[in-house]
C-alpha positions as CSV (number, residue, x, y, z in Angstrom):
1,M,-18.6,13.3,8.4
2,I,-16.1,10.4,9.7
3,K,-16.8,6.7,9.7
4,T,-14.5,4.8,11.8
5,S,-14.4,1.4,14.0
6,A,-13.5,1.9,17.4
7,I,-13.3,0.3,20.9
8,I,-15.0,2.4,23.6
9,L,-12.6,2.6,26.6
10,K,-14.8,4.7,28.9
11,S,-17.7,6.9,29.2
12,T,-18.4,9.7,31.5
13,D,-21.6,11.8,32.2
14,L,-21.4,15.0,30.1
15,N,-24.8,16.2,31.5
16,E,-28.3,15.1,32.3
17,T,-28.8,13.6,28.8
18,G,-25.2,13.2,27.3
19,K,-22.0,11.2,27.8
20,T,-18.3,11.9,27.0
21,L,-16.8,8.9,25.3
22,T,-13.2,8.1,25.3
23,V,-12.4,5.6,22.3
24,Y,-9.4,4.1,20.4
25,S,-10.6,4.3,16.8
26,E,-8.9,2.8,13.7
27,K,-8.8,6.0,11.7
28,L,-7.9,8.6,14.4
29,G,-6.4,6.9,17.3
30,K,-7.4,8.0,20.9
31,I,-10.2,10.4,20.7
32,T,-12.9,12.0,22.9
33,I,-16.4,12.5,21.6
34,Q,-19.6,13.8,22.8
35,A,-22.5,11.4,22.6
36,K,-25.7,14.0,23.1
37,G,-29.0,12.6,24.2
38,V,-27.8,9.2,24.7
39,K,-29.0,8.8,28.5
40,K,-32.5,9.4,27.4
41,V,-34.7,6.3,27.6
42,E,-35.7,6.6,24.0
43,S,-32.2,7.0,22.3
44,K,-31.6,4.5,19.9
45,L,-27.7,4.9,20.5
46,R,-28.1,4.0,24.2
47,G,-27.2,0.2,23.8
48,H,-24.6,0.7,21.3
49,I,-22.1,2.8,23.4
50,E,-21.2,0.8,26.4
51,S,-17.5,0.7,27.6
52,I,-15.6,-2.3,26.4
53,S,-17.5,-2.5,23.1
54,Y,-16.5,-2.7,19.5
55,V,-18.4,-0.2,17.4
56,Q,-18.6,1.5,14.1
57,L,-19.0,5.1,14.8
58,I,-20.4,8.0,12.6
59,L,-19.1,11.4,13.7
60,I,-19.4,15.0,12.9
61,E,-17.1,17.7,13.7
62,G,-18.8,20.2,16.4
63,K,-17.3,23.7,17.4
64,N,-14.7,22.0,20.1
65,S,-15.1,18.4,19.6
66,L,-16.3,15.4,17.6
67,I,-19.9,14.5,18.3
68,L,-21.4,11.1,17.7
69,K,-24.1,11.0,15.1
70,D,-24.8,7.2,15.0
71,A,-23.4,4.0,16.1
72,F,-23.4,0.3,15.3
73,L,-22.4,-2.4,17.7
74,L,-19.8,-4.9,16.1
75,N,-19.1,-6.9,19.1
76,Q,-20.4,-6.3,22.7
77,F,-17.8,-8.5,24.1
78,L,-20.4,-10.3,26.2
79,N,-18.1,-13.1,27.6
80,I,-15.8,-10.4,28.9
81,K,-18.8,-8.7,30.7
82,K,-20.1,-12.1,32.2
83,D,-16.8,-12.8,33.9
84,L,-15.3,-10.6,36.9
85,K,-11.6,-11.7,36.0
86,K,-12.1,-10.6,32.6
87,I,-14.0,-7.4,33.0
88,T,-11.3,-6.4,35.6
89,T,-8.6,-7.3,33.0
90,A,-10.5,-5.5,30.1
91,K,-10.8,-2.3,32.5
92,K,-7.2,-2.3,33.4
93,I,-6.1,-2.5,29.5
94,A,-8.5,0.0,28.8
95,D,-7.1,2.3,31.6
96,L,-3.6,1.6,30.2
97,I,-4.5,2.6,26.6
98,D,-6.1,5.8,28.0
99,E,-3.0,6.8,30.0
100,A,-0.3,5.8,27.5
101,M,-1.8,7.5,24.4
102,A,-1.5,11.2,24.4
103,G,-3.9,12.0,21.7
104,E,-5.2,11.5,18.2
105,E,-2.4,9.4,16.9
106,K,-3.5,6.9,14.5
107,D,-1.3,3.7,14.5
108,E,-2.5,0.6,12.7
109,D,-0.3,-1.8,14.8
110,I,-1.7,-0.3,18.1
111,W,-5.2,-0.6,16.8
112,K,-4.6,-4.3,15.8
113,L,-2.9,-5.0,19.2
114,I,-6.2,-3.5,20.9
115,L,-8.6,-5.2,18.9
116,E,-6.8,-8.6,19.2
117,T,-6.5,-8.3,22.9
118,F,-10.0,-7.7,23.6
119,T,-11.0,-10.4,21.2
120,M,-8.8,-13.0,22.7
121,L,-10.0,-12.1,26.1
122,D,-13.6,-12.4,25.0
123,V,-13.1,-16.0,23.4
124,G,-10.2,-17.3,25.3
125,N,-9.8,-18.8,28.7
126,V,-7.8,-16.4,30.9
127,G,-5.9,-18.3,33.2
128,N,-3.4,-15.8,34.7
129,V,-4.9,-12.3,34.4
130,G,-1.3,-10.8,35.3
131,N,0.2,-12.4,32.0
132,V,-2.5,-11.0,29.8
133,I,-1.9,-7.6,31.2
134,M,1.9,-7.6,31.2
135,T,2.0,-9.2,27.7
136,F,-0.3,-6.2,26.6
137,E,1.9,-3.6,28.2
138,K,5.1,-5.1,26.9
139,K,3.7,-5.1,23.3
140,L,2.3,-1.7,23.6
141,I,5.4,-0.1,25.0
142,N,7.3,-1.6,22.2
143,L,4.9,-0.4,19.6
144,L,5.0,3.2,21.2
145,G,8.9,3.1,20.5
146,Y,10.3,2.3,23.9
147,D,12.3,-0.7,25.1
148,S,10.4,-2.7,27.6
149,E,13.5,-4.0,29.4
150,H,14.9,-0.4,30.0
151,M,11.5,0.7,31.3
152,R,11.6,-2.1,33.9
153,E,15.0,-1.0,34.8
154,I,13.8,2.6,35.3
155,E,10.9,1.4,37.5
156,N,13.2,-0.4,39.7
157,L,15.1,2.7,40.4
158,Y,12.0,4.2,42.0
């Protein structure tokens, strides 16, 4: 059994009653987990596994994947979800994390960056959305070991 904090980046339908969740977790990095039965009306986990939420997860190892056993909502980021600009920004950041992270690579600095960014989006006034995304992108690129200035030069070639 694995207990870890995580940010839910996205969820997709698995079948009639389940979902596949892509999360960035404190202990495991980016992982995909199966949440069986969560689409049922009587599921106690249903409200705890929305995208762009900070949760405590209890996972068990299945044959081919991790399976969600329990979840506790730590922060629903309601201010993000109430504001179109903020939810659009949060979704772009979640997509960037999903695309940039190859797999289960735990990184404490990346975890802190993700949590701080979503928390700042939730409580702060987002004036220029582009700046929030660009700042996050630069910090993430640097934490992944790349030089953001050289990345810009490469982008300009194409």
